[in-house]
MMTF fields as JSON, N, C-alpha, C and O atoms, coordinates in Angstrom:
{
  "mmtfVersion": "1.0.0",
  "mmtfProducer": "UNKNOWN",
  "numBonds": 339,
  "numAtoms": 340,
  "numGroups": 85,
  "numChains": 1,
  "numModels": 1,
  "chainsPerModel": [1],
  "groupsPerChain": [85],
  "chainIdList": ["A"],
  "bondAtomList": [4, 2, 8, 6, 12, 10, 16, 14, 20, 18, 24, 22, 28, 26, 32, 30, 36, 34, 40, 38, 44, 42, 48, 46, 52, 50, 56, 54, 60, 58, 64, 62, 68, 66, 72, 70, 76, 74, 80, 78, 84, 82, 88, 86, 92, 90, 96, 94, 100, 98, 104, 102, 108, 106, 112, 110, 116, 114, 120, 118, 124, 122, 128, 126, 132, 130, 136, 134, 140, 138, 144, 142, 148, 146, 152, 150, 156, 154, 160, 158, 164, 162, 168, 166, 172, 170, 176, 174, 180, 178, 184, 182, 188, 186, 192, 190, 196, 194, 200, 198, 204, 202, 208, 206, 212, 210, 216, 214, 220, 218, 224, 222, 228, 226, 232, 230, 236, 234, 240, 238, 244, 242, 248, 246, 252, 250, 256, 254, 260, 258, 264, 262, 268, 266, 272, 270, 276, 274, 280, 278, 284, 282, 288, 286, 292, 290, 296, 294, 300, 298, 304, 302, 308, 306, 312, 310, 316, 314, 320, 318, 324, 322, 328, 326, 332, 330, 336, 334],
  "bondOrderList": [1, 1, 1, 1, 1, 1, 1, 1, 1, 1, 1, 1, 1, 1, 1, 1, 1, 1, 1, 1, 1, 1, 1, 1, 1, 1, 1, 1, 1, 1, 1, 1, 1, 1, 1, 1, 1, 1, 1, 1, 1, 1, 1, 1, 1, 1, 1, 1, 1, 1, 1, 1, 1, 1, 1, 1, 1, 1, 1, 1, 1, 1, 1, 1, 1, 1, 1, 1, 1, 1, 1, 1, 1, 1, 1, 1, 1, 1, 1, 1, 1, 1, 1, 1],
  "groupList": [{"groupName": "MET", "atomNameList": ["N", "CA", "C", "O"], "elementList": ["N", "C", "C", "O"], "formalChargeList": [0, 0, 0, 0], "bondAtomList": [1, 0, 2, 1, 3, 2], "bondOrderList": [1, 1, 2], "singleLetterCode": "M", "chemCompType": "L-PEPTIDE LINKING"}, {"groupName": "SER", "atomNameList": ["N", "CA", "C", "O"], "elementList": ["N", "C", "C", "O"], "formalChargeList": [0, 0, 0, 0], "bondAtomList": [1, 0, 2, 1, 3, 2], "bondOrderList": [1, 1, 2], "singleLetterCode": "S", "chemCompType": "L-PEPTIDE LINKING"}, {"groupName": "ALA", "atomNameList": ["N", "CA", "C", "O"], "elementList": ["N", "C", "C", "O"], "formalChargeList": [0, 0, 0, 0], "bondAtomList": [1, 0, 2, 1, 3, 2], "bondOrderList": [1, 1, 2], "singleLetterCode": "A", "chemCompType": "L-PEPTIDE LINKING"}, {"groupName": "ARG", "atomNameList": ["N", "CA", "C", "O"], "elementList": ["N", "C", "C", "O"], "formalChargeList": [0, 0, 0, 0], "bondAtomList": [1, 0, 2, 1, 3, 2], "bondOrderList": [1, 1, 2], "singleLetterCode": "R", "chemCompType": "L-PEPTIDE LINKING"}, {"groupName": "TRP", "atomNameList": ["N", "CA", "C", "O"], "elementList": ["N", "C", "C", "O"], "formalChargeList": [0, 0, 0, 0], "bondAtomList": [1, 0, 2, 1, 3, 2], "bondOrderList": [1, 1, 2], "singleLetterCode": "W", "chemCompType": "L-PEPTIDE LINKING"}, {"groupName": "VAL", "atomNameList": ["N", "CA", "C", "O"], "elementList": ["N", "C", "C", "O"], "formalChargeList": [0, 0, 0, 0], "bondAtomList": [1, 0, 2, 1, 3, 2], "bondOrderList": [1, 1, 2], "singleLetterCode": "V", "chemCompType": "L-PEPTIDE LINKING"}, {"groupName": "ILE", "atomNameList": ["N", "CA", "C", "O"], "elementList": ["N", "C", "C", "O"], "formalChargeList": [0, 0, 0, 0], "bondAtomList": [1, 0, 2, 1, 3, 2], "bondOrderList": [1, 1, 2], "singleLetterCode": "I", "chemCompType": "L-PEPTIDE LINKING"}, {"groupName": "PRO", "atomNameList": ["N", "CA", "C", "O"], "elementList": ["N", "C", "C", "O"], "formalChargeList": [0, 0, 0, 0], "bondAtomList": [1, 0, 2, 1, 3, 2], "bondOrderList": [1, 1, 2], "singleLetterCode": "P", "chemCompType": "L-PEPTIDE LINKING"}, {"groupName": "GLY", "atomNameList": ["N", "CA", "C", "O"], "elementList": ["N", "C", "C", "O"], "formalChargeList": [0, 0, 0, 0], "bondAtomList": [1, 0, 2, 1, 3, 2], "bondOrderList": [1, 1, 2], "singleLetterCode": "G", "chemCompType": "PEPTIDE LINKING"}, {"groupName": "LEU", "atomNameList": ["N", "CA", "C", "O"], "elementList": ["N", "C", "C", "O"], "formalChargeList": [0, 0, 0, 0], "bondAtomList": [1, 0, 2, 1, 3, 2], "bondOrderList": [1, 1, 2], "singleLetterCode": "L", "chemCompType": "L-PEPTIDE LINKING"}, {"groupName": "THR", "atomNameList": ["N", "CA", "C", "O"], "elementList": ["N", "C", "C", "O"], "formalChargeList": [0, 0, 0, 0], "bondAtomList": [1, 0, 2, 1, 3, 2], "bondOrderList": [1, 1, 2], "singleLetterCode": "T", "chemCompType": "L-PEPTIDE LINKING"}, {"groupName": "GLN", "atomNameList": ["N", "CA", "C", "O"], "elementList": ["N", "C", "C", "O"], "formalChargeList": [0, 0, 0, 0], "bondAtomList": [1, 0, 2, 1, 3, 2], "bondOrderList": [1, 1, 2], "singleLetterCode": "Q", "chemCompType": "L-PEPTIDE LINKING"}, {"groupName": "HIS", "atomNameList": ["N", "CA", "C", "O"], "elementList": ["N", "C", "C", "O"], "formalChargeList": [0, 0, 0, 0], "bondAtomList": [1, 0, 2, 1, 3, 2], "bondOrderList": [1, 1, 2], "singleLetterCode": "H", "chemCompType": "L-PEPTIDE LINKING"}, {"groupName": "ASP", "atomNameList": ["N", "CA", "C", "O"], "elementList": ["N", "C", "C", "O"], "formalChargeList": [0, 0, 0, 0], "bondAtomList": [1, 0, 2, 1, 3, 2], "bondOrderList": [1, 1, 2], "singleLetterCode": "D", "chemCompType": "L-PEPTIDE LINKING"}, {"groupName": "TYR", "atomNameList": ["N", "CA", "C", "O"], "elementList": ["N", "C", "C", "O"], "formalChargeList": [0, 0, 0, 0], "bondAtomList": [1, 0, 2, 1, 3, 2], "bondOrderList": [1, 1, 2], "singleLetterCode": "Y", "chemCompType": "L-PEPTIDE LINKING"}, {"groupName": "PHE", "atomNameList": ["N", "CA", "C", "O"], "elementList": ["N", "C", "C", "O"], "formalChargeList": [0, 0, 0, 0], "bondAtomList": [1, 0, 2, 1, 3, 2], "bondOrderList": [1, 1, 2], "singleLetterCode": "F", "chemCompType": "L-PEPTIDE LINKING"}, {"groupName": "GLU", "atomNameList": ["N", "CA", "C", "O"], "elementList": ["N", "C", "C", "O"], "formalChargeList": [0, 0, 0, 0], "bondAtomList": [1, 0, 2, 1, 3, 2], "bondOrderList": [1, 1, 2], "singleLetterCode": "E", "chemCompType": "L-PEPTIDE LINKING"}, {"groupName": "CYS", "atomNameList": ["N", "CA", "C", "O"], "elementList": ["N", "C", "C", "O"], "formalChargeList": [0, 0, 0, 0], "bondAtomList": [1, 0, 2, 1, 3, 2], "bondOrderList": [1, 1, 2], "singleLetterCode": "C", "chemCompType": "L-PEPTIDE LINKING"}],
  "groupTypeList": [0, 1, 2, 3, 4, 4, 3, 3, 5, 2, 2, 2, 5, 6, 5, 3, 7, 8, 9, 4, 2, 10, 2, 5, 8, 11, 5, 5, 3, 9, 2, 12, 7, 8, 4, 4, 12, 3, 4, 7, 7, 9, 7, 2, 7, 13, 1, 2, 14, 9, 3, 15, 3, 9, 11, 10, 11, 14, 8, 13, 7, 13, 3, 16, 7, 16, 7, 10, 13, 5, 9, 2, 14, 9, 3, 4, 17, 3, 13, 14, 7, 3, 2, 2, 8],
  "groupIdList": [1, 2, 3, 4, 5, 6, 7, 8, 9, 10, 11, 12, 13, 14, 15, 16, 17, 18, 19, 20, 21, 22, 23, 24, 25, 26, 27, 28, 29, 30, 31, 32, 33, 34, 35, 36, 37, 38, 39, 40, 41, 42, 43, 44, 45, 46, 47, 48, 49, 50, 51, 52, 53, 54, 55, 56, 57, 58, 59, 60, 61, 62, 63, 64, 65, 66, 67, 68, 69, 70, 71, 72, 73, 74, 75, 76, 77, 78, 79, 80, 81, 82, 83, 84, 85],
  "secStructList": [7, 7, 2, 2, 2, 2, 2, 2, 2, 2, 2, 2, 2, 2, 6, 7, 4, 4, 4, 2, 2, 2, 2, 2, 2, 2, 2, 2, 2, 2, 5, 7, 6, 6, 4, 4, 4, 1, 1, 1, 7, 7, 7, 7, 5, 7, 2, 2, 2, 2, 2, 2, 2, 2, 2, 2, 2, 2, 1, 7, 6, 6, 7, 7, 7, 7, 2, 2, 2, 2, 2, 2, 2, 2, 2, 2, 2, 2, 2, 2, 2, 2, 2, 2, 7],
  "xCoordList": [28.448, 29.108, 30.565, 30.874, 31.423, 32.858, 33.244, 32.508, 34.399, 34.912, 35.128, 34.886, 35.577, 35.784, 34.466, 34.42, 33.398, 32.085, 31.645, 31.184, 31.783, 31.407, 32.184, 31.625, 33.467, 34.277, 33.777, 33.698, 33.442, 32.947, 31.619, 31.415, 30.73, 29.436, 29.625, 29.02, 30.459, 30.716, 31.299, 30.912, 32.22, 32.817, 31.766, 31.805, 30.833, 29.786, 28.818, 28.349, 28.518, 27.569, 28.217, 27.581, 29.462, 30.108, 30.202, 30.222, 30.26, 30.338, 28.946, 28.82, 27.922, 26.541, 25.864, 25.083, 26.149, 25.597, 24.073, 23.498, 23.422, 21.967, 21.415, 20.222, 22.271, 21.834, 22.293, 21.935, 23.066, 23.61, 22.514, 22.554, 21.544, 20.487, 19.688, 19.318, 19.425, 18.69, 19.488, 18.927, 20.79, 21.637, 21.649, 21.519, 21.802, 21.793, 20.431, 20.348, 19.371, 18.027, 17.801, 17.182, 18.291, 18.122, 18.968, 18.538, 20.151, 20.973, 20.213, 20.172, 19.616, 18.864, 17.632, 17.354, 16.892, 15.665, 15.934, 15.179, 17.005, 17.266, 18.119, 18.289, 18.655, 19.521, 18.757, 17.59, 19.439, 18.865, 18.517, 19.345, 17.304, 16.951, 17.983, 18.396, 18.383, 19.369, 20.771, 21.578, 21.078, 22.383, 23.535, 24.618, 23.338, 24.421, 24.781, 25.803, 23.954, 24.243, 25.072, 25.501, 25.298, 26.012, 27.369, 27.54, 28.331, 29.665, 29.835, 29.418, 30.4, 30.769, 29.525, 28.57, 29.525, 28.33, 28.151, 28.426, 27.687, 27.449, 25.966, 25.362, 25.37, 23.939, 23.662, 23.227, 23.914, 23.712, 22.315, 21.761, 21.749, 20.442, 20.529, 21.604, 19.387, 19.305, 19.773, 19.378, 20.602, 21.187, 20.122, 20.251, 19.068, 18.011, 17.269, 16.941, 17.012, 16.351, 17.231, 16.755, 18.498, 19.422, 19.521, 19.521, 19.605, 19.675, 18.393, 18.453, 17.246, 15.976, 15.975, 15.592, 16.401, 16.414, 17.368, 17.058, 18.524, 19.479, 18.932, 19.126, 18.248, 17.642, 16.586, 16.53, 15.748, 14.684, 15.215, 14.629, 16.306, 16.838, 17.725, 17.613, 18.613, 19.632, 19.462, 20.115, 18.587, 18.459, 19.571, 19.721, 20.351, 21.492, 21.662, 22.05, 21.375, 21.471, 22.898, 23.099, 23.881, 25.28, 25.936, 27.09, 25.227, 25.796, 25.782, 24.822, 26.856, 26.909, 26.284, 26.58, 25.425, 24.803, 25.829, 26.851, 25.545, 26.387, 26.189, 25.062, 27.249, 27.073, 26.044, 25.328, 25.966, 24.966, 23.548, 22.646, 23.344, 22.03, 21.713, 20.568, 22.722, 22.526, 22.151, 21.254, 22.831, 22.504, 21.082, 20.355, 20.688, 19.325, 18.299, 17.264, 18.586, 17.696, 17.584, 16.486, 18.708, 18.681, 17.915, 17.184, 18.077, 17.313, 15.813, 15.004, 15.458, 14.054, 13.533, 12.44, 14.294, 13.879, 13.689, 12.759, 14.553, 14.472, 13.27, 12.563, 13.039, 12.035, 10.628, 9.66, 10.483, 9.166, 8.164, 7.033, 8.533, 7.532, 7.014, 5.841, 7.873, 7.447, 6.475, 5.475, 6.772, 5.927, 4.583, 3.557, 4.596, 3.369, 2.438, 1.234, 3.018, 2.298, 1.55, 0.92],
  "yCoordList": [-41.825, -41.237, -41.689, -42.851, -40.781, -41.071, -41.868, -41.902, -42.501, -43.242, -42.289, -42.651, -41.088, -40.088, -39.77, -39.66, -39.623, -39.34, -40.486, -40.245, -41.725, -42.883, -42.904, -43.21, -42.578, -42.548, -41.469, -41.701, -40.302, -39.207, -39.576, -39.311, -40.185, -40.582, -41.699, -41.67, -42.678, -43.775, -43.232, -43.669, -42.29, -41.697, -40.959, -40.994, -40.295, -39.569, -40.53, -40.253, -41.651, -42.613, -43.447, -43.747, -43.818, -44.742, -44.181, -44.943, -42.877, -42.277, -42.017, -41.404, -42.485, -42.323, -43.696, -44.033, -44.484, -45.841, -45.888, -46.908, -44.814, -44.769, -44.804, -45.038, -44.573, -44.597, -45.848, -46.024, -46.713, -47.881, -48.778, -49.119, -49.159, -50.057, -49.396, -50.05, -48.116, -47.387, -47.342, -47.529, -47.095, -47.039, -48.381, -48.431, -49.46, -50.797, -51.062, -51.575, -50.717, -50.906, -50.137, -50.655, -48.913, -48.113, -48.653, -48.622, -49.14, -49.756, -50.929, -51.078, -51.758, -52.922, -52.472, -53.006, -51.501, -51.034, -50.39, -50.59, -49.621, -48.857, -49.601, -49.126, -50.749, -51.492, -51.878, -52.267, -51.762, -52.161, -53.644, -54.447, -54.03, -55.454, -56.301, -55.947, -57.393, -58.279, -57.705, -58.072, -56.808, -56.132, -57.111, -56.8, -58.279, -59.259, -59.909, -60.589, -59.711, -60.266, -59.322, -59.699, -58.105, -57.095, -56.826, -56.929, -56.482, -56.177, -54.678, -53.974, -54.16, -54.852, -55.148, -54.371, -56.258, -56.645, -55.797, -56.242, -54.579, -53.65, -53.293, -53.08, -53.222, -52.904, -51.412, -50.728, -50.924, -49.504, -49.291, -50.195, -48.109, -47.819, -47.767, -47.584, -47.929, -47.787, -46.381, -45.406, -46.276, -44.977, -43.961, -42.775, -44.412, -43.484, -42.934, -41.749, -43.788, -43.342, -42.34, -41.301, -42.654, -41.771, -40.413, -39.377, -40.412, -39.149, -38.323, -37.104, -38.999, -38.312, -37.672, -36.511, -38.42, -37.888, -36.705, -35.728, -36.784, -35.674, -34.453, -33.32, -34.683, -33.578, -32.879, -31.65, -33.661, -33.043, -32.366, -31.388, -32.864, -32.249, -31.05, -30.017, -31.189, -30.16, -29.4, -28.378, -29.894, -29.275, -29.674, -29.081, -30.671, -31.129, -32.63, -33.058, -33.435, -34.888, -35.403, -36.575, -34.549, -34.977, -34.558, -34.902, -33.839, -33.381, -34.515, -35.28, -34.601, -35.575, -34.952, -33.803, -35.694, -35.137, -34.848, -35.525, -33.853, -33.553, -34.647, -35.103, -35.077, -36.074, -35.642, -36.483, -34.343, -33.876, -34.118, -34.389, -34.023, -34.317, -35.805, -36.183, -36.645, -38.09, -38.411, -39.218, -37.784, -38.005, -37.538, -38.215, -36.398, -35.896, -36.867, -37.124, -37.401, -38.384, -39.64, -40.152, -40.129, -41.325, -41.072, -41.944, -39.896, -39.561, -39.545, -40.036, -38.978, -38.949, -40.369, -40.691, -41.218, -42.614, -43.328, -44.12, -43.053, -43.68, -43.155, -43.929, -41.848, -41.223, -41.199, -41.107, -41.278, -41.145, -42.193, -41.832, -43.48, -44.453, -44.149, -44.381, -43.637, -43.275, -42.096, -42.084, -41.115, -39.92, -40.234, -39.661, -41.152, -41.497, -42.339, -42.416, -42.966, -43.675, -44.851, -45.487],
  "zCoordList": [14.02, 15.147, 15.161, 14.896, 15.466, 15.481, 16.729, 17.716, 16.663, 17.82, 18.994, 20.145, 18.703, 19.761, 20.459, 21.684, 19.681, 20.257, 21.167, 22.282, 20.704, 21.518, 22.831, 23.884, 22.765, 23.993, 24.951, 26.158, 24.428, 25.272, 25.937, 27.122, 25.171, 25.732, 26.753, 27.825, 26.427, 27.371, 28.673, 29.756, 28.572, 29.773, 30.597, 31.827, 29.933, 30.649, 31.339, 32.443, 30.695, 31.26, 32.36, 33.371, 32.171, 33.115, 34.531, 35.498, 34.658, 35.998, 36.595, 37.655, 35.91, 36.385, 36.445, 35.555, 37.472, 37.556, 37.514, 37.133, 37.895, 37.839, 36.423, 36.226, 35.438, 34.038, 33.295, 32.13, 33.926, 33.229, 32.652, 31.47, 33.472, 32.996, 31.876, 30.901, 32.017, 30.984, 29.691, 28.612, 29.785, 28.591, 27.872, 26.649, 28.616, 27.997, 27.369, 26.253, 28.077, 27.533, 26.247, 25.317, 26.178, 24.965, 23.813, 22.66, 24.115, 23.059, 22.454, 21.233, 23.292, 22.806, 22.03, 20.956, 22.553, 21.889, 20.533, 19.582, 20.454, 19.233, 18.213, 17.09, 18.581, 17.659, 16.395, 16.446, 15.273, 13.989, 14.051, 14.481, 13.63, 13.663, 12.903, 11.799, 13.491, 12.873, 12.857, 12.003, 13.789, 13.798, 13.844, 13.349, 14.419, 14.555, 13.225, 13.131, 12.189, 10.863, 9.998, 8.908, 10.471, 9.681, 10.297, 11.511, 9.461, 9.95, 10.055, 9.136, 11.079, 12.314, 13.147, 13.128, 13.876, 14.637, 15.903, 17.017, 15.695, 16.808, 16.849, 15.797, 18.025, 18.12, 17.928, 18.855, 16.731, 16.428, 15.843, 15.219, 16.04, 15.447, 13.926, 13.355, 13.289, 11.84, 11.469, 12.108, 10.451, 10.1, 9.674, 9.975, 8.974, 8.562, 9.789, 9.838, 10.762, 11.995, 12.735, 13.192, 12.847, 13.559, 12.864, 13.528, 11.534, 10.795, 11.013, 11.176, 11.013, 11.262, 12.649, 12.794, 13.668, 15.029, 15.152, 15.834, 14.498, 14.548, 13.815, 14.257, 12.695, 11.944, 12.796, 12.834, 13.479, 14.269, 15.527, 15.992, 16.082, 17.306, 17.021, 17.68, 16.031, 15.799, 14.484, 14.27, 13.6, 12.293, 11.346, 10.278, 11.723, 10.923, 11.137, 12.224, 10.108, 10.279, 10.438, 10.754, 10.224, 10.336, 11.649, 11.905, 12.455, 13.732, 14.759, 14.851, 15.516, 16.599, 17.842, 18.17, 18.537, 19.737, 20.824, 20.929, 21.612, 22.765, 23.809, 24.006, 24.48, 25.547, 26.595, 27.139, 26.882, 27.853, 27.347, 28.139, 26.031, 25.46, 25.566, 25.813, 25.381, 25.526, 26.971, 27.219, 27.917, 29.327, 29.641, 30.368, 29.105, 29.327, 28.741, 29.355, 27.562, 26.934, 27.803, 28.016, 28.298, 29.143, 30.438, 30.909, 31.009, 32.223, 31.92, 32.708, 30.774, 30.378, 30.187, 30.654, 29.511, 29.308, 30.643, 30.8, 31.585, 32.907, 33.692, 34.336, 33.641, 34.494, 33.905, 34.66, 32.592, 31.97, 32.453, 32.777, 32.515, 32.983, 34.392, 34.687, 35.249, 36.613, 36.574, 37.292, 35.738, 35.653, 34.997, 35.363, 34.022, 33.306, 34.175, 33.928, 35.192, 36.22, 35.833, 36.678]
}
């Protein structure tokens, strides 16, 4: 994901405080194991996993997700445990 994409997603999330905890939780859950041992030390998902998810969602492993799709995913992550009961 490009720096521009990260900025767009961060801007979309930052104005939605109801998604902050979910966003942090997903960053931690999806971070590549041992991410702090790799440079740059950013908690990013494994690239193969990310490419798979992009392929299944968009049909293109190189496409960057729309910020609105990221927000929808975060809402689903937040709301699913409540719905599953």
